N, C-alpha and C positions, 0 to 999 in steps of 0.2 A: 575406570575413570569416567567413561561415558554413561554410566548408570548411577552416578552419585549426584545428589541434589546439591548444587553449589550454594543455593540460598540457605539451605539448612546448615551447611558447614560454617558459613559466615555469621550465623546467629550467635556464635560464641563471643563475638566482639560487637555485633550490632543487634539490638533488640528486634525480634520479629515484628513488633508493633510499629517500629520505625520504618521497616521495609514496606509494610502494608500501607502505612500513611503515605509513603512516597508513591506507591503504585496508584492509590486513589487520587493523589494530587495530579499525577500525569493524566489520568482519565478526565479529571475536571478541566485541565488545561486544553485537552483536545476538544472537549465539548464547547468550552468557552471560545476557543480560537475559531472553531468552525462557525459558531453563531456570529462572531464578529466578522468573519469573512463574508458570510451571507449578507449581513446588513451593510457592511462597508462597500462591498463590490456590487451589491444589488443583484446577486446571483438568483435568489428566489424570485424576485420581482421579474427579472428577465425571463426566467423559466415559465412562470405562470402567465405572463403576457403572451409569450409564444404559444402556450397551451390554449389560451382562449382564442387567439387569432386562428390557430389551426382548426379548432372546433367550429368556428363561425364561418370560415372560408372554405372548409372542406367540401369536395364535390359529392361525397357520399357519407352516410352515417355508419359508424362502426357498431356492430352488435356486441352483445355480451360475450359470446363465444370467441369472437375475433380479438376482443380485449384480452381475454385470458391467453389466447395463442400468442399475441404480441408480447405479453408479459413473460411467457415461458421462453420465447425466442430471445428476448433481451437477457434473461437470466442465464440461459445456456450458452448463447453465442457471444454476447457482448461483455458479460460479467465473468462467468466461469471460464470461458475459453479465450477471453481478450481478443475477440474477433475483429476489433477495429484496426489491428496491426496487419498490414498486408505482408510485411517482411517476416518470414518464418523465424529468422534469428532473433528479431526484436520481440516477437511473440513469446518464444521460448524463454528468453531472458526475463521478460516481464512476468511470466507465469511462475518461474522459479523464485523470483523475488517476492511476488505477491503471496503465493502459498507458503513459502518459507517464513515470511513475516507473520502470517496468521498463526502458523504452528508455533513459532518462537514466542509470540506474545501470549497466546492462550496457555501454553505450558508454563511460561513464567508466572502468570497469574495463579494457576492451579498450585504450583509448588510454593509460592510465597504465602498464599492464603490457606491452602489445605495441608501442607507438610512443611511447616516453618522451622522445625528443629530436628536433629538426628533422633530424638525420642520417638518421632512419628515418621519413619522412613517412607519416602515416596516410592511407588511402584517403579521398577527399573525402566519401564517404557517411557515414563515422563521425561527424565533427564536425557534419555536417548533421543526422543523426539525434539527436545530443546536443542541439542547439538545438531541434529539433522536440519531443523528449521533454520538455525543460524548459518550453517554451511550453505544451504540453498540460497539464502539472502546474499551471502558473499559471492557465490558462484554467479548468480544472475546479475547482481549489482556491479561487480567489478568487470564482468564481461561487457555489460552495457556501457560502463564508464570509459573503458579503454578502447573498445572496438566498434561499438554500435551507434553511439551518439551521432546525430546528423552533422554537427560541426567537426567531428573527428573523421567519420567514415566518408562523408560526401565533400566536405570543404577542406579537409587536410589540416585542420588546426591541431595544435598540441593537445593530447589527452589531459595535460596538467592545467589547461586553461579553465579558470573557474569564473562562473557568472552567478548572478543573484538567483536565477532559476534552478541552480544546482544545489541549493541549500537542503532540500529534502533528501535527495539521494546521498549526498555527502554525509549529512548528519545520521542517516540511517546506517550507512556502511560503517561510520565511525562507532556508533553505538553497539552494533552487533559484533564488529571485529574486536573492539575492546572488551566486550562481555565474554567472548570466547577465550581471549588471551587471559583474562582474569581467572576464569574458571579453570583453565589449564594450569596456570601457575599455582593456584590455590590447591589443586589436587596434588601437585608436585611438592607442596610445602615451601614454595619460594617466598622469600621476604619481600619481593617486589609485587606480590599479589595485591596488597592493599593500595599501592599506587595506581595500579590499573583499575581497581574497583572504583577509586575516586574519579579517574578519567572516564570510566564507563558511566557513572552517574552524571557527570557533566555533559557528555555527548548525548545521553538519553534525555536529559532535561532540555537541551537545545532542540532535539528532534520533536518532542511533544510540546514544547513551549513556543516553537516558532511557526505554529500552524497558520496564523494570519499572514505570514510573509513567505511561506513555502507552498509547495504543491500538495501538501498532505491532505487538505480538504477536498482535493479533486476526486479522491477515491469515493467520497460520499455523493458528489455531484454527477459523476459519470454514468451510473445506472439510470438516474432520472433523465439525463440528457439523451442517452441511448434509446430509452423507451419513448420519449417525446419525438425523437427522430423517426422511429418506426411508425408511430401513429400518424405523423404528417404525410408520410409516403403512402400509408394505407388508405387514408381518407381523401387522397388526391391533392393535398397541399404540398408545395415544394418547400422544404426547410432550407435555411441558410447553412445547414450543416451537411457534411458529406453523406452520401447514401449509406444505408445499413450495410454491414459487412458482407451479408449474403446476397446483396443486390447491387454490385458495383456498376452494373450497366446503367443505373440511374444517376451516376455521377459524371456529368460532362459528357465527354466522348465515350460511347459505349465500348470502343475498341481499346481504351486505355484506362487501366485501373489507377486510382490515386496511389501515390508513392509515399511510403512511410519508412524511414531509415531506422 
């Protein structure tokens, strides 16, 4: 079951071209939503204004080698290792969700475009990675939702309390969960598989179509913000953002690290 391409199986009832068109449409929605978010919220303008200010007000000039070093640290610590989270639980949950989502999305695209029908069977590793990625998203996402969220862990609010800021994580969990249920039911030959496939498409459309109103676009801004933060501390400017993850002593009181639930 875990080595069968679910998108090839459903090609018997839905043309592969339709699935490809849907995937391309979701990519366009993400790109358009991110651009709208940048323009509407002025994220790019804010970032470049801070960048120019830090360069002009910096106490020292940064050389080419230091630029490369800061970029590498940003990639390794802030992006790949999610170093902005001081809480180990939150960092692990975030990494599970992030890497699971990447695996899930990439394998989905490869199977839809490269192996759309049973006539061209996908290597067994691709569906297996698809399942692993989806389960990683569920593990990290549900762990965060029910146990780690600040309003749940620190404030004692109900885990069922939903706010506008929760749109991204809820639509992500709904999309992946419904996708896994659909694939499982389809492999079992259940008549309810088509119902869950329809729900899967709806949840996925909400996930990628709600970029301007959710936190989806933040994943594109965070690396740039983390790099800008490191530059400001390297050239002697003090950013209005917390200190880099590997320099907590620069944040307020050196004896107390910032708290992230």
